[in-house]
C-alpha positions in Angstrom: 26.9 13.8 -5.9 28.8 14.4 -9.1 30.8 11.5 -10.4 33.0 11.2 -13.5 32.4 9.1 -16.5 34.7 6.3 -17.7 37.4 7.5 -20.2 36.0 5.4 -23.1 32.7 3.8 -24.0 31.4 1.3 -26.6 27.9 0.7 -28.0 26.4 -2.2 -26.1 23.9 -3.0 -28.9 21.2 -3.0 -26.2 18.6 -0.2 -26.1 18.2 0.1 -22.4 21.9 -0.1 -21.7 23.1 2.3 -24.4 26.9 2.9 -24.2 28.9 0.9 -21.6 32.5 1.3 -20.5 34.9 -0.1 -23.1 36.3 -2.8 -20.8 32.9 -4.0 -19.5 31.3 -7.1 -21.0 27.7 -7.5 -22.1 25.9 -10.8 -21.6 22.4 -12.3 -21.5 21.3 -13.4 -18.1 20.7 -17.0 -19.4 24.5 -17.3 -19.9 25.1 -16.4 -16.2 22.5 -19.0 -15.0 19.6 -21.0 -16.2 16.3 -19.2 -15.4 13.8 -21.6 -13.9 10.3 -21.3 -12.5 9.0 -22.2 -9.1 6.3 -24.8 -8.5 3.2 -25.4 -6.3 1.8 -28.5 -4.7 -1.7 -29.0 -5.9 -4.4 -28.3 -4.8 -2.6 -25.5 -3.0 -5.3 -25.2 -0.3 -4.9 -28.8 0.9 -3.8 -28.6 4.6 -1.5 -31.7 4.2 1.0 -29.4 2.4 1.3 -27.1 5.3 3.0 -27.3 8.7 3.6 -24.4 11.1 6.8 -26.2 12.2 7.9 -27.0 8.6 11.5 -26.5 7.6 10.7 -24.3 4.6 8.7 -21.1 4.5 6.0 -20.8 1.8 6.5 -17.6 -0.2 3.5 -15.8 -1.6 3.5 -12.7 -3.8 2.2 -10.7 -0.8 5.3 -11.7 1.2 7.6 -10.4 -1.5 5.5 -7.2 -2.0 5.7 -6.5 1.8 9.4 -7.2 1.9 12.1 -4.6 1.5 14.0 -6.7 -1.0 15.1 -9.3 1.6 12.7 -12.1 2.6 13.0 -12.7 6.3 9.6 -14.2 7.1 6.4 -15.5 5.6 2.9 -16.2 7.0 3.0 -19.9 6.2 5.3 -22.9 6.2 5.2 -26.1 4.2 5.2 -29.6 5.4 7.8 -32.1 4.2 5.4 -33.3 1.5 4.5 -29.7 0.5 8.2 -28.6 0.1 9.0 -31.8 -1.9 6.4 -30.6 -4.5 7.7 -27.1 -4.7 11.1 -25.4 -5.5 13.4 -24.8 -2.6 15.4 -21.6 -2.2 18.3 -21.3 0.2 19.4 -18.2 2.1 21.3 -15.8 -0.2 19.4 -16.9 -3.4 17.7 -14.4 -5.7 14.2 -14.8 -7.1 11.8 -12.5 -9.0 8.0 -12.3 -9.1 6.4 -12.7 -12.6 2.8 -12.4 -11.3 1.1 -10.0 -9.0 3.7 -7.4 -8.2 5.6 -8.2 -11.5 9.3 -7.8 -11.7 10.0 -7.3 -8.0 13.3 -8.9 -7.0 14.0 -10.5 -3.6 16.9 -12.2 -1.9 15.9 -14.8 0.6 17.4 -14.7 4.1 15.6 -18.0 5.0 15.0 -21.4 3.6 11.9 -21.1 1.5 9.8 -22.5 -1.3 8.6 -20.5 -4.3 5.6 -21.2 -6.6 5.3 -20.7 -10.3 4.6 -17.0 -9.9 8.4 -16.6 -9.4 11.6 -17.4 -11.3 15.0 -18.0 -9.8 18.7 -18.5 -10.9 20.0 -21.9 -9.6 23.6 -21.6 -11.0 24.2 -17.8 -10.9 27.9 -17.1 -11.3 27.9 -13.5 -10.3 26.9 -12.1 -6.8 23.1 -12.2 -6.6 23.1 -8.7 -5.2 24.4 -7.3 -8.5 21.6 -8.8 -10.5 19.2 -7.7 -7.7 20.4 -4.1 -8.1 19.8 -4.3 -11.9 16.2 -5.6 -11.4 15.7 -3.1 -8.5 16.4 -0.1 -10.8 13.8 -1.5 -13.2 15.2 0.0 -16.3 16.1 -3.4 -17.8 12.4 -4.0 -18.2 12.0 -1.0 -20.6 9.9 -2.1 -23.6 10.2 -5.8 -22.5 7.2 -8.0 -23.1 4.7 -5.3 -22.7 1.1 -6.4 -22.7 -1.2 -3.4 -22.2 0.2 -1.8 -19.0 1.4 -5.0 -17.4 4.9 -6.5 -17.8 4.7 -9.9 -19.4 7.6 -11.8 -17.8 8.6 -15.5 -18.1 11.8 -17.5 -18.0 12.6 -16.7 -21.6 12.1 -13.0 -21.4 14.1 -12.7 -18.2 16.8 -15.0 -19.6 17.1 -12.9 -22.7 17.8 -9.6 -20.8 21.3 -8.5 -21.6 23.2 -6.7 -18.8 26.6 -5.0 -18.5 29.2 -6.7 -16.5 32.3 -5.0 -15.0 35.4 -7.0 -14.1 35.1 -8.8 -10.8 37.1 -6.3 -8.7 35.2 -3.4 -10.2 31.9 -5.2 -9.6 32.6 -5.2 -5.9 33.4 -1.4 -6.1 30.0 -0.9 -7.7 28.3 -2.9 -5.0 30.1 -1.2 -2.1 29.3 2.2 -3.6 25.6 1.4 -3.9 25.4 -0.1 -0.4 26.8 3.1 1.1 24.9 5.6 -1.1 21.5 3.9 -1.1 21.9 3.5 2.7 22.1 7.3 3.0 19.1 7.8 0.8 17.1 5.1 2.6 17.9 6.9 5.9 16.5 10.2 4.4 13.4 8.4 3.2 12.9 6.9 6.6 13.0 10.4 8.2 10.4 11.6 5.8 8.1 8.6 6.5 8.4 9.3 10.2 7.5 12.9 9.5 4.4 11.8 7.7 3.5 9.6 10.7 4.0 12.5 13.1 2.0 14.8 11.0 -0.9 12.3 10.8 -0.8 11.9 14.6 -0.8 15.6 15.2 -3.6 16.1 12.7 -5.7 13.5 14.4 -5.0 15.0 17.8 -6.1 18.4 16.7 -9.3 17.0 15.2 -10.0 14.8 18.3 -9.6 17.7 20.7 -11.8 20.1 18.7 -14.7 17.7 18.2 -14.8 16.4 21.7 -13.7 19.4 23.8 -14.5 22.3 21.6 -12.4 25.5 20.9 -13.0 27.3 24.2 -10.4 26.2 26.7 -12.5 27.9 29.5 -15.7 26.1 28.7 -17.4 24.3 31.7 -17.2 20.5 31.2 -19.5 17.7 32.2 -19.2 13.9 32.3 -20.6 12.6 29.0 -21.6 9.3 30.7 -19.6 7.5 28.0 -16.3 6.1 29.2 -14.4 6.4 25.9 -15.7 9.9 25.3 -15.0 11.4 28.7 -15.8 15.0 29.7 -17.4 17.2 27.1 -18.5 20.8 27.1 -21.5 21.3 29.5 -23.8 22.8 26.8 -23.2 20.0 24.3 -25.8 17.3 23.8 -24.8 13.7 23.9 -26.8 11.7 21.3 -26.7 8.3 19.6 -25.9 8.1 15.9 -29.1 6.3 15.1 -31.0 9.4 16.3 -29.0 11.6 13.9 -29.2 9.3 10.9 -32.0 8.2 8.5 -29.9 5.4 7.1 -27.1 3.2 8.5 -26.5 0.3 6.0 -24.1 -1.2 3.6 -24.2 -2.6 0.1 -23.2 -6.0 -1.2 -21.0 -7.6 -3.9 -23.3 -8.3 -6.9 -23.6 -11.9 -8.1 -20.6 -12.7 -10.2 -18.1 -10.7 -8.1 -15.4 -8.8 -10.0 -16.6 -10.5 -13.3 -19.5 -8.0 -13.4 -17.3 -4.9 -13.4 -17.5 -2.8 -16.5 -15.2 -0.1 -18.0 -17.8 2.7 -17.6 -21.0 3.0 -15.6 -21.8 3.6 -12.0 -18.9 3.9 -9.5 -18.8 0.9 -7.1 -17.0 2.0 -4.0 -15.0 -0.5 -1.9 -13.1 -0.2 1.3 -9.8 0.5 -0.7 -11.5 3.7 -2.0 -12.4 5.1 1.5 -9.7 7.0 3.3 -9.8 9.6 6.2 -8.4 12.1 3.7 -11.2 11.5 1.3 -12.1 9.1 -1.6 -9.3 7.6 -3.7 -10.6 6.7 -7.1 -7.5 5.5 -8.9 -8.6 1.9 -8.8 -12.4 2.4 -8.5 -14.6 -0.3 -10.0 -17.7 0.3 -12.1 -21.0 -1.6 -12.4 -23.7 -1.3 -15.0 -26.7 1.0 -14.5 -28.9 -2.1 -14.5 -27.0 -3.6 -11.5 -27.0 -0.3 -9.8 -30.8 -0.1 -10.1 -31.1 -3.6 -8.6 -28.9 -2.3 -5.7 -30.7 1.0 -5.4 -31.2 0.5 -1.6 -27.4 0.9 -1.1 -26.9 3.8 -3.5 -24.6 6.6 -2.4 -25.6 10.2 -2.3 -23.6 13.4 -1.9 -22.9 14.3 1.8 -23.3 10.6 2.9 -20.7 9.5 5.4 -18.9 6.3 4.3 -17.4 4.1 7.0 -15.3 0.9 6.5 -16.7 -1.8 8.7 -14.5 -4.8 8.1 -10.9 -5.8 7.5 -7.6 -4.0 8.1 -9.1 -0.6 7.0 -12.0 -0.7 9.6 -12.7 2.7 10.9 -11.6 4.7 7.9 -14.2 7.2 6.9 -15.0 10.1 4.7 -17.8 12.4 3.5 -19.0 12.0 -0.1 -18.4 15.4 -1.8 -21.4 17.5 -2.4 -21.0 17.2 -6.2 -20.4 13.6 -6.8 -21.7 11.3 -9.5 -23.9 8.2 -9.0 -22.2 5.5 -6.9 -22.9 2.3 -4.9 -21.0 0.4 -2.3 -20.2 -3.2 -1.3 -20.8 -4.9 2.0 -17.5 -3.7 3.5 -18.6 0.0 3.4 -21.4 1.4 5.6 -23.4 4.4 4.3 -24.5 6.8 7.1 -27.0 9.3 5.9 -27.9 12.1 8.4 -31.3 13.7 8.9 -29.8 17.2 9.0 -27.4 18.2 6.2 -25.8 20.9 8.2 -24.5 18.4 10.7 -22.6 16.3 8.1 -19.2 18.2 8.3 -19.0 18.0 12.1 -20.1 14.3 12.3 -17.7 13.5 9.5 -14.9 15.0 11.5 -16.0 13.2 14.6 -15.6 9.8 12.9 -11.9 10.7 12.4 -11.2 11.4 16.0 -9.1 9.1 18.1 -11.8 8.3 20.7 -14.0 7.1 17.9 -11.2 5.1 16.3 -10.5 3.4 19.6 -14.1 2.7 20.2 -14.4 1.1 16.7 -11.4 -1.0 17.4 -13.0 -2.4 20.6 -16.5 -2.8 19.2 -15.7 -5.4 16.6 -17.7 -8.6 16.8 -16.4 -11.6 18.8 -13.1 -13.3 19.0 -12.9 -13.5 15.2 -13.1 -9.7 15.0 -15.6 -9.9 12.1 -16.3 -6.2 11.9 -18.8 -3.6 13.0 -22.5 -4.2 12.7 -25.2 -1.5 12.2 -26.5 -1.7 15.7 -23.1 -0.9 17.1 -22.7 2.1 14.8 -26.3 3.3 15.5 -25.7 3.1 19.3 -22.4 5.0 19.1 -22.6 8.2 21.1 -21.6 11.6 19.9 -21.4 14.9 21.7 -23.1 17.6 19.5 -22.4 21.3 19.9 -25.0 23.9 18.9 -25.1 24.5 15.2 -23.2 27.8 15.2 -20.4 26.1 17.2 -20.3 23.2 14.8 -19.7 25.7 12.0 -16.9 27.3 14.0 -15.2 24.0 14.8 -15.4 22.8 11.2 -14.1 26.1 9.8 -11.2 26.0 12.3 -10.4 22.4 11.4 -10.6 23.2 7.6 -7.7 25.6 8.1 -5.7 23.5 10.5 -5.9 20.2 8.6 -5.0 22.1 5.4 -1.7 23.0 7.0 -1.0 19.4 7.9 -2.1 18.2 4.5 0.3 20.7 2.8 3.2 19.5 4.9 2.3 15.9 4.4 2.2 16.4 0.6 5.6 18.0 0.7 7.0 15.0 2.6 5.5 12.6 0.1 7.0 14.6 -2.7 10.4 14.5 -1.0 10.1 10.7 -0.7 9.2 10.5 -4.4 12.2 12.6 -5.4 14.5 10.5 -3.1 13.2 7.3 -4.7 13.8 8.7 -8.2 17.3 9.7 -7.2 17.9 6.2 -5.7 16.7 4.4 -8.9 18.7 6.8 -11.1 21.9 6.2 -9.0 21.5 2.5 -9.1 20.9 2.5 -12.9 23.9 4.8 -13.6 26.2 2.6 -11.5 25.1 -0.8 -12.9 25.3 0.4 -16.5 28.6 2.1 -16.1 27.4 5.7 -16.7 29.4 6.8 -13.7 32.8 5.7 -12.6 32.5 4.8 -8.9 35.9 3.2 -8.4 37.4 6.1 -6.5 34.2 6.9 -4.7 33.9 3.3 -3.6 
């Protein structure tokens, strides 16, 4: 969409704003409303402050991170005593996180209480959604209170942010324009996300069929004797994982927890690093060589299979690349080391199949669903083809999954470009770089 600029501009005197339309005003947020901080009842884990039937929801950073800009629910509610010791937010009020996911704005759709990881605007004299849009674009944070790579926000820094303000009727034009145009972009993003989901489902279906039924549609089948596995090719051998592996075990978190992590050393792999698509090392932790030596029994080797055994990511797995530096794992990741190296690619793919995922989901311990234990993993059955057929299946799946991975990467790139376009559009509209009056 190509939109005109305003006929005349003036210097705002604010670096992130640049020039603004000549008839727009420029004000610090603190002149539109006081900026105040939330509060927490202490100690926050005292059960007397919580009540499932309480009038006010209790907002955590995770609730805001998971929201799409509008807070409609939380996982906890406060008691009357708890809410009296916090800060109450009514539906329609704006607040911003200054801890955790820093700088994320949210408008509440419910009665809620916020803690001191948030700030709010109790006397805001402009529509909250306009200020929300400014924070949503994120450009107002440019160069503001940087501390390393983390934004350093508080009531003073947010209150000192200067924003451009159009006349009231024009402000409504900006909001109407953004509602319509961001709605279109959001619909396109939703389509791409759905495409990613469909590609993942199809990818898994192709893997599942190949590693449980083989590539020959005319192969004679037999009952595997395992309900969740079903029929398998007649010439395949059904074996237990413990007969294929020399090691099925996990690591532990060293004494001191995250305090012992170092900037360089031996990689310490956690469940957030293990994905079906492979290892993700963006946020990998490191431990010293001395600690790694103490934990040598849980060291990770190339061609090990890693399996997440607890939490929301249970069942995610991957094979450690053949050329991989020294690493270790915590207690949430199981290391499966096979006796025969040639079987690793096929078994690694087998763990990604839908029958195995379903079996893992049903094999968790007890009502509390505490996770998989090593006996359960060792007793898991797998249908093994002859070695030459394993190679054919893995070669076939290498080609097929690469196609899905390419399409998925294209969809993610499309989402990224749409998000960039969305942010740029919001930024241009709220700073007056485009004249949206006729478009609105």
